[in-house]
N, CA and C atoms as an extended XYZ file, in Angstrom:
255
Properties=species:S:1:pos:R:3:atomname:S:1:resname:S:1:resid:I:1 pbc="F F F"
N         0.847       -1.170        0.000 N   MET     1
C         0.000        0.000        0.000 CA  MET     1
C         0.894        1.235        0.000 C   MET     1
N         0.631        2.149       -0.906 N   GLY     2
C         1.436        3.355       -1.031 CA  GLY     2
C         1.429        4.217        0.218 C   GLY     2
N         0.337        4.211        0.958 N   LEU     3
C         0.256        5.027        2.171 CA  LEU     3
C         1.252        4.577        3.225 C   LEU     3
N         1.578        3.299        3.240 N   GLN     4
C         2.544        2.792        4.207 CA  GLN     4
C         3.926        3.398        3.980 C   GLN     4
N         4.223        3.762        2.750 N   GLN     5
C         5.547        4.258        2.406 CA  GLN     5
C         5.701        5.762        2.585 C   GLN     5
N         4.611        6.456        2.883 N   LEU     6
C         4.716        7.891        3.121 CA  LEU     6
C         5.467        8.156        4.420 C   LEU     6
N         6.326        9.159        4.435 N   PRO     7
C         6.966        9.524        5.701 CA  PRO     7
C         5.908        9.980        6.697 C   PRO     7
N         6.163        9.762        7.979 N   LYS     8
C         5.174       10.104        9.005 CA  LYS     8
C         4.739       11.559        8.936 C   LYS     8
N         5.651       12.451        8.600 N   ASP     9
C         5.291       13.872        8.560 CA  ASP     9
C         4.439       14.222        7.334 C   ASP     9
N         4.266       13.296        6.410 N   LYS    10
C         3.437       13.520        5.216 CA  LYS    10
C         2.086       12.808        5.300 C   LYS    10
N         1.921       11.910        6.287 N   LYS    11
C         0.679       11.156        6.423 CA  LYS    11
C        -0.372       12.008        7.130 C   LYS    11
N        -1.597       11.967        6.626 N   PRO    12
C        -2.665       12.619        7.386 CA  PRO    12
C        -2.969       11.779        8.629 C   PRO    12
N        -3.408       12.420        9.676 N   ALA    13
C        -3.785       11.690       10.889 CA  ALA    13
C        -5.087       10.931       10.668 C   ALA    13
N        -5.945       11.495        9.797 N   LYS    14
C        -7.270       10.913        9.593 CA  LYS    14
C        -7.740       11.210        8.178 C   LYS    14
N        -8.493       10.275        7.609 N   LEU    15
C        -9.190       10.481        6.350 CA  LEU    15
C       -10.693       10.433        6.624 C   LEU    15
N       -11.403       11.440        6.144 N   VAL    16
C       -12.857       11.459        6.269 CA  VAL    16
C       -13.419       10.945        4.949 C   VAL    16
N       -14.176        9.852        5.031 N   VAL    17
C       -14.660        9.156        3.852 CA  VAL    17
C       -16.188        9.210        3.810 C   VAL    17
N       -16.737        9.797        2.735 N   MET    18
C       -18.188        9.823        2.556 CA  MET    18
C       -18.608        8.589        1.762 C   MET    18
N       -19.573        7.858        2.324 N   VAL    19
C       -20.142        6.706        1.625 CA  VAL    19
C       -21.662        6.809        1.693 C   VAL    19
N       -22.335        6.119        0.807 N   THR    20
C       -23.784        6.038        0.866 CA  THR    20
C       -24.166        5.336        2.167 C   THR    20
N       -25.192        5.823        2.815 N   THR    21
C       -25.583        5.307        4.128 CA  THR    21
C       -25.603        3.786        4.181 C   THR    21
N       -26.149        3.144        3.189 N   GLY    22
C       -26.233        1.690        3.181 CA  GLY    22
C       -24.897        0.981        3.055 C   GLY    22
N       -23.843        1.715        2.740 N   ALA    23
C       -22.528        1.100        2.538 CA  ALA    23
C       -21.614        1.200        3.753 C   ALA    23
N       -22.041        1.843        4.819 N   THR    24
C       -21.150        2.005        5.969 CA  THR    24
C       -20.731        0.662        6.553 C   THR    24
N       -21.633       -0.298        6.549 N   GLY    25
C       -21.317       -1.615        7.086 CA  GLY    25
C       -20.223       -2.351        6.337 C   GLY    25
N       -20.024       -2.009        5.083 N   HIS    26
C       -18.928       -2.629        4.316 CA  HIS    26
C       -17.582       -2.257        4.930 C   HIS    26
N       -17.538       -1.157        5.625 N   TRP    27
C       -16.289       -0.650        6.198 CA  TRP    27
C       -16.108       -1.001        7.661 C   TRP    27
N       -17.194       -0.960        8.438 N   ASN    28
C       -17.005       -1.084        9.884 CA  ASN    28
C       -17.781       -2.224       10.548 C   ASN    28
N       -18.203       -3.206        9.771 N   VAL    29
C       -18.845       -4.399       10.328 CA  VAL    29
C       -17.962       -5.606        9.983 C   VAL    29
N       -17.614       -6.424       10.978 N   PRO    30
C       -16.776       -7.600       10.698 CA  PRO    30
C       -17.459       -8.558        9.733 C   PRO    30
N       -16.657       -9.151        8.862 N   TRP    31
C       -17.187      -10.124        7.908 CA  TRP    31
C       -16.081      -11.076        7.507 C   TRP    31
N       -16.272      -12.328        7.358 N   PRO    32
C       -17.528      -13.066        7.298 CA  PRO    32
C       -18.045      -13.495        8.675 C   PRO    32
N       -17.231      -13.401        9.717 N   THR    33
C       -17.709      -13.750       11.054 CA  THR    33
C       -17.519      -12.552       11.974 C   THR    33
N       -18.133      -12.608       13.133 N   ASP    34
C       -17.994      -11.518       14.098 CA  ASP    34
C       -16.560      -11.388       14.620 C   ASP    34
N       -15.761      -12.433       14.476 N   GLN    35
C       -14.372      -12.392       14.926 CA  GLN    35
C       -13.427      -11.823       13.862 C   GLN    35
N       -13.922      -11.626       12.661 N   SER    36
C       -13.104      -11.091       11.566 CA  SER    36
C       -12.837       -9.610       11.792 C   SER    36
N       -11.705       -9.114       11.301 N   PRO    37
C       -11.454       -7.674       11.391 CA  PRO    37
C       -12.314       -6.925       10.375 C   PRO    37
N       -12.569       -5.675       10.636 N   THR    38
C       -13.302       -4.852        9.675 CA  THR    38
C       -12.331       -4.316        8.630 C   THR    38
N       -12.842       -3.924        7.490 N   VAL    39
C       -11.997       -3.313        6.459 CA  VAL    39
C       -11.369       -2.034        7.013 C   VAL    39
N       -12.155       -1.282        7.778 N   GLN    40
C       -11.649       -0.051        8.380 CA  GLN    40
C       -10.468       -0.345        9.310 C   GLN    40
N       -10.578       -1.347       10.157 N   SER    41
C        -9.484       -1.655       11.087 CA  SER    41
C        -8.242       -2.157       10.352 C   SER    41
N        -8.438       -2.919        9.292 N   ILE    42
C        -7.289       -3.380        8.501 CA  ILE    42
C        -6.573       -2.178        7.881 C   ILE    42
N        -7.342       -1.272        7.279 N   PHE    43
C        -6.754       -0.076        6.682 CA  PHE    43
C        -5.989        0.728        7.721 C   PHE    43
N        -6.608        0.967        8.876 N   GLU    44
C        -5.971        1.768        9.915 CA  GLU    44
C        -4.695        1.117       10.443 C   GLU    44
N        -4.735       -0.199       10.655 N   ASN    45
C        -3.551       -0.908       11.155 CA  ASN    45
C        -2.414       -0.918       10.145 C   ASN    45
N        -2.744       -1.108        8.873 N   GLU    46
C        -1.697       -1.207        7.856 CA  GLU    46
C        -1.153        0.150        7.428 C   GLU    46
N        -1.978        1.183        7.463 N   SER    47
C        -1.525        2.496        6.993 CA  SER    47
C        -1.109        3.422        8.120 C   SER    47
N        -1.634        3.191        9.325 N   GLY    48
C        -1.377        4.111       10.425 CA  GLY    48
C        -2.230        5.365       10.351 C   GLY    48
N        -3.261        5.352        9.504 N   ILE    49
C        -4.144        6.501        9.310 CA  ILE    49
C        -5.548        6.111        9.768 C   ILE    49
N        -6.131        6.906       10.640 N   LYS    50
C        -7.495        6.663       11.098 CA  LYS    50
C        -8.484        7.016        9.988 C   LYS    50
N        -9.620        6.319        9.988 N   MET    51
C       -10.692        6.608        9.026 CA  MET    51
C       -11.936        7.026        9.781 C   MET    51
N       -12.565        8.075        9.308 N   GLU    52
C       -13.887        8.455        9.800 CA  GLU    52
C       -14.854        8.199        8.654 C   GLU    52
N       -15.731        7.226        8.834 N   ILE    53
C       -16.697        6.866        7.813 CA  ILE    53
C       -17.965        7.682        8.056 C   ILE    53
N       -18.367        8.461        7.058 N   VAL    54
C       -19.564        9.293        7.166 CA  VAL    54
C       -20.593        8.763        6.176 C   VAL    54
N       -21.671        8.177        6.707 N   GLY    55
C       -22.746        7.695        5.858 CA  GLY    55
C       -23.714        8.824        5.549 C   GLY    55
N       -24.115        8.911        4.303 N   MET    56
C       -25.005        9.989        3.890 CA  MET    56
C       -25.964        9.477        2.826 C   MET    56
N       -27.213        9.861        2.945 N   GLY    57
C       -28.215        9.462        1.965 CA  GLY    57
C       -27.941       10.072        0.608 C   GLY    57
N       -28.359        9.415       -0.454 N   PRO    58
C       -28.093        9.892       -1.811 CA  PRO    58
C       -28.598       11.311       -2.069 C   PRO    58
N       -29.728       11.672       -1.473 N   ASP    59
C       -30.272       13.008       -1.707 CA  ASP    59
C       -29.398       14.102       -1.090 C   ASP    59
N       -28.703       13.766       -0.008 N   ASP    60
C       -27.851       14.751        0.668 CA  ASP    60
C       -26.429       14.802        0.109 C   ASP    60
N       -25.989       13.724       -0.533 N   GLN    61
C       -24.611       13.663       -1.017 CA  GLN    61
C       -24.288       14.791       -1.988 C   GLN    61
N       -25.118       14.967       -2.986 N   PHE    62
C       -24.846       15.981       -4.007 CA  PHE    62
C       -24.718       17.359       -3.370 C   PHE    62
N       -25.660       17.697       -2.496 N   THR    63
C       -25.642       19.001       -1.831 CA  THR    63
C       -24.372       19.180       -1.018 C   THR    63
N       -24.005       18.180       -0.233 N   LYS    64
C       -22.807       18.274        0.613 CA  LYS    64
C       -21.534       18.402       -0.225 C   LYS    64
N       -21.463       17.660       -1.323 N   ILE    65
C       -20.273       17.730       -2.177 CA  ILE    65
C       -20.156       19.111       -2.798 C   ILE    65
N       -21.262       19.658       -3.302 N   VAL    66
C       -21.245       20.998       -3.898 CA  VAL    66
C       -20.883       22.045       -2.844 C   VAL    66
N       -21.475       21.956       -1.658 N   GLN    67
C       -21.149       22.894       -0.582 CA  GLN    67
C       -19.677       22.803       -0.214 C   GLN    67
N       -19.178       21.596       -0.095 N   ASP    68
C       -17.784       21.375        0.288 CA  ASP    68
C       -16.833       21.971       -0.748 C   ASP    68
N       -17.144       21.775       -2.026 N   ALA    69
C       -16.295       22.307       -3.098 CA  ALA    69
C       -16.417       23.828       -3.199 C   ALA    69
N       -17.624       24.338       -3.060 N   THR    70
C       -17.859       25.779       -3.197 CA  THR    70
C       -17.187       26.566       -2.078 C   THR    70
N       -17.302       26.063       -0.864 N   THR    71
C       -16.732       26.779        0.284 CA  THR    71
C       -15.264       26.426        0.531 C   THR    71
N       -14.765       25.441       -0.213 N   LYS    72
C       -13.400       24.944       -0.027 CA  LYS    72
C       -13.165       24.473        1.414 C   LYS    72
N       -14.214       23.933        2.012 N   ALA    73
C       -14.139       23.464        3.397 CA  ALA    73
C       -13.291       22.202        3.542 C   ALA    73
N       -13.188       21.427        2.483 N   ALA    74
C       -12.413       20.174        2.506 CA  ALA    74
C       -12.849       19.268        3.653 C   ALA    74
N       -14.158       19.124        3.807 N   GLY    75
C       -14.682       18.290        4.877 CA  GLY    75
C       -14.566       16.804        4.615 C   GLY    75
N       -14.377       16.439        3.354 N   TYR    76
C       -14.271       15.031        2.976 CA  TYR    76
C       -12.996       14.834        2.166 C   TYR    76
N       -12.264       13.782        2.530 N   ASP    77
C       -11.034       13.477        1.803 CA  ASP    77
C       -11.289       12.484        0.681 C   ASP    77
N       -12.254       11.593        0.888 N   VAL    78
C       -12.547       10.542       -0.082 CA  VAL    78
C       -14.056       10.430       -0.235 C   VAL    78
N       -14.518       10.306       -1.477 N   LEU    79
C       -15.934       10.115       -1.776 CA  LEU    79
C       -16.090        8.735       -2.402 C   LEU    79
N       -16.824        7.842       -1.745 N   LEU    80
C       -17.028        6.491       -2.244 CA  LEU    80
C       -18.505        6.172       -2.333 C   LEU    80
N       -18.860        5.347       -3.280 N   ASP    81
C       -20.232        4.893       -3.433 CA  ASP    81
C       -21.200        6.070       -3.564 C   ASP    81
N       -20.728        7.153       -4.135 N   VAL    82
C       -21.567        8.334       -4.253 CA  VAL    82
C       -22.615        8.087       -5.334 C   VAL    82
N       -23.859        8.317       -4.959 N   ALA    83
C       -24.965        8.076       -5.890 CA  ALA    83
C       -24.947        9.076       -7.032 C   ALA    83
N       -25.191        8.584       -8.230 N   ALA    84
C       -25.249        9.455       -9.406 CA  ALA    84
C       -26.575       10.212       -9.415 C   ALA    84
N       -26.539       11.422       -9.899 N   ARG    85
C       -27.770       12.227      -10.027 CA  ARG    85
C       -28.054       12.461      -11.477 C   ARG    85
């Protein structure tokens, strides 16, 4: 993973990831068993970067993305599973 090779002073402490509300479990629910690690925990352990998963309904995603870009707030680092409009 390329993030593992970044120097510590170049790594973000946290990535804020927007996903469709129904997709949050893909990141933070253990699978295939309750004893399995989550994808989020694997990412955090291997990269050293915390993830904040933000679930958002499709109707709100477009508005939030436009607001974020317009105001340059940079509230989200990664946009995944974003519903098309």
